[in-house]
C-alpha positions in Angstrom: 1.9 -25.3 -9.5 4.8 -22.9 -7.1 3.0 -23.6 -2.8 3.7 -20.1 -2.5 1.8 -18.7 -6.3 -1.4 -20.8 -4.8 -1.3 -18.6 -2.1 -0.1 -15.3 -3.7 -3.6 -16.2 -6.2 -5.7 -17.1 -3.7 -4.3 -13.2 -2.3 -5.4 -12.2 -5.9 -9.2 -13.2 -5.3 -9.8 -12.2 -2.6 -8.3 -8.5 -4.1 -10.9 -9.3 -6.3 -13.9 -9.7 -4.5 -12.7 -6.6 -2.5 -12.8 -4.6 -5.6 -16.2 -6.0 -6.1 -18.3 -5.5 -2.8 -16.2 -1.6 -2.2 -18.1 -0.5 -5.7 -21.5 -2.1 -4.6 -20.9 -0.2 -1.8 -20.2 -3.0 1.3 -17.0 -1.0 2.0 -16.6 -3.0 5.7 -17.1 -5.9 4.1 -14.2 -4.9 1.5 -11.3 -3.5 3.8 -11.1 -6.8 6.1 -11.4 -8.6 2.3 -8.7 -6.6 1.1 -6.8 -6.7 4.5 -6.6 -11.2 4.6 -4.7 -10.7 1.1 -2.4 -8.5 2.3 -2.5 -11.4 4.8 -2.5 -13.4 2.2 1.0 -11.3 0.6 3.0 -11.9 4.2 2.4 -15.8 3.6 3.4 -15.6 0.3 6.5 -14.9 0.9 7.2 -17.7 3.5 5.7 -20.0 2.1 8.6 -19.5 -0.7 11.4 -18.6 1.6 10.2 -22.1 2.9 8.9 -24.5 -0.2 9.4 -22.8 -3.2 13.1 -22.7 -5.7 13.4 -18.4 -6.6 11.4 -18.5 -9.6 10.7 -14.5 -11.6 7.8 -16.0 -12.2 6.7 -16.7 -9.2 7.8 -13.0 -8.1 6.2 -11.2 -11.6 2.8 -12.3 -10.2 3.4 -10.9 -6.8 5.0 -8.2 -7.7 1.5 -7.5 -10.8 -1.1 -8.3 -7.9 0.4 -6.6 -4.7 -0.2 -3.4 -7.8 -3.6 -4.1 -7.5 -4.0 -4.6 -3.8 -2.3 -1.8 -2.5 -3.0 0.8 -4.7 -5.3 0.4 -7.3 -8.0 -1.9 -5.1 -7.8 1.1 -2.2 -7.6 4.4 -4.0 -11.4 2.6 -6.3 -12.0 2.4 -2.5 -11.6 5.4 -1.3 -13.2 7.6 -3.8 -16.0 4.6 -3.2 -16.1 6.3 0.1 -16.1 9.7 -0.1 -16.9 11.2 -3.9 -20.1 12.9 -2.1 -17.2 14.7 0.3 -14.5 15.8 -2.2 -14.3 19.4 -3.0 -13.9 20.5 -6.6 -10.3 20.7 -6.0 -10.0 18.4 -3.8 -10.8 15.8 -6.7 -9.3 17.6 -9.4 -5.9 16.7 -6.9 -6.9 12.8 -6.9 -7.4 13.0 -11.0 -3.3 14.3 -11.3 -2.7 11.3 -9.0 -4.1 8.8 -10.2 -3.0 9.8 -14.4 0.1 10.0 -12.2 0.5 6.9 -9.9 -1.4 4.0 -12.9 1.1 4.7 -15.2 4.2 4.5 -12.7 3.6 1.7 -10.6 3.8 -0.5 -13.7 6.7 1.6 -15.4 8.2 0.3 -12.4 6.9 -2.8 -13.0 8.7 -3.8 -16.1 11.6 -1.3 -15.9 12.2 -2.0 -12.2 14.9 -0.3 -10.0 17.1 -1.6 -8.2 16.2 -2.2 -4.9 19.1 -1.3 -2.0 19.2 -2.8 1.7 19.3 1.1 3.1 16.0 2.1 0.6 13.3 2.3 -1.3 13.2 3.4 -4.5 10.7 6.2 -4.6 7.5 5.9 -2.3 6.4 2.7 -1.1 3.3 1.0 -2.8 2.8 0.0 1.2 2.2 3.7 2.2 -0.1 4.4 -0.2 -2.0 2.1 1.5 -2.4 2.8 4.7 -2.7 6.4 3.9 -5.8 5.2 1.5 -7.3 2.2 4.3 -6.4 3.9 6.7 -8.8 6.8 5.2 -11.3 4.8 4.9 -11.1 2.9 8.0 -11.4 5.9 9.8 -14.1 7.3 8.3 -13.8 10.6 8.3 -12.8 12.7 5.2 -10.4 15.6 5.4 -9.0 18.2 2.0 -5.4 17.2 3.4 -5.5 13.6 2.3 -5.3 14.0 -1.4 -2.4 16.3 -0.8 -0.9 13.9 1.0 -1.4 11.6 -2.0 0.2 13.0 -4.5 3.2 13.4 -2.7 3.5 10.2 -2.1 2.5 10.3 -6.1 5.8 12.1 -6.8 8.0 9.8 -4.3 7.2 6.5 -5.9 7.7 8.0 -9.9 10.7 10.1 -8.8 12.1 7.6 -6.9 12.6 9.5 -4.1 14.8 7.0 -2.1 13.0 6.3 0.8 15.0 5.0 3.8 14.7 1.3 5.4 15.6 -0.9 8.4 18.4 -2.8 7.1 17.0 -7.0 6.9 19.2 -8.8 4.5 18.2 -12.0 1.9 16.8 -13.6 5.1 12.8 -13.9 5.8 11.8 -10.8 8.3 11.9 -11.4 11.5 8.8 -9.2 11.6 6.2 -11.6 9.3 3.7 -13.6 12.9 3.6 -10.0 14.2 2.5 -9.0 10.6 0.2 -11.7 10.0 -1.1 -11.4 13.8 -2.2 -7.8 13.8 -3.4 -8.1 10.3 -5.8 -11.4 11.7 -6.6 -9.0 14.9 -7.8 -6.2 12.5 -10.5 -8.1 10.4 -11.4 -9.4 13.7 -12.9 -6.0 15.3 -16.4 -4.9 14.4 -16.5 -2.3 11.6 -18.8 0.1 13.9 -16.5 -0.3 17.0 -14.7 3.1 18.1 -11.3 0.4 18.0 -11.9 -0.1 14.3 -11.8 3.7 13.7 -8.7 4.4 15.8 -6.7 1.5 14.2 -7.9 3.8 11.6 -6.0 6.9 12.5 -3.5 4.8 13.1 -2.7 2.4 10.3 -3.5 7.0 8.6 -1.0 7.9 10.6 1.7 5.9 10.3 0.9 6.3 6.2 1.5 9.8 6.3 4.4 9.9 8.8 6.4 7.6 6.4 4.8 9.7 3.3 6.5 13.5 4.6 9.8 11.9 6.5 10.9 11.1 3.2 10.3 14.0 1.6 11.8 16.2 4.3 14.9 13.7 4.6 15.2 14.1 0.3 15.1 17.9 -0.1 17.2 17.8 3.0 20.1 15.5 1.4 19.5 17.7 -1.8 19.9 21.2 -0.6 23.1 19.5 0.8 24.4 17.8 -1.6 23.3 21.9 -3.9 25.3 23.7 -1.4 28.6 22.3 -1.6 
């Protein structure tokens, strides 16, 4: 078995544990387990580049588990955390969100859209994870979460281009920084104000990323329509 696949499967195990602990009400532990799964996801790319030959099956395994860890499980943790606070219309929007996201992310897995160096085809999965987990960590519910998530789901389904930093084909220089940031977040006690503050930061980044993608897309679409 490839070394990177072992790391990927460890991340998958952590994601499964996060799902079970979240459903049993241990939300804090579930979030930390999911963050550790993200840490393994950061590491597996580095391991694959350093020790393994390129392998389509390994890449498919990683993409499948990414969809579960960055979309499915964060959504379940969000619902488990805020189910009692969702107004009827917000709950309805979350139904729509789930009905769009679940088929869209797996359709894109099978009929994969070619990724450009300049943009992501559709709202990236990590944006959904930032919004959902940021809201869970923050610990306070606001109805606008549902509308932002719905916009992100539509962006994913419609392949709206989201601009990204050009990195080329080499390893990202931010791997160590992302890994350390994740471990730092895992080490912070859930009851602390720092933990809640990180939730606000993650949520804000996700919301801004989702909104900016739509704004740029609409501006460019308007510009093309007026030519």
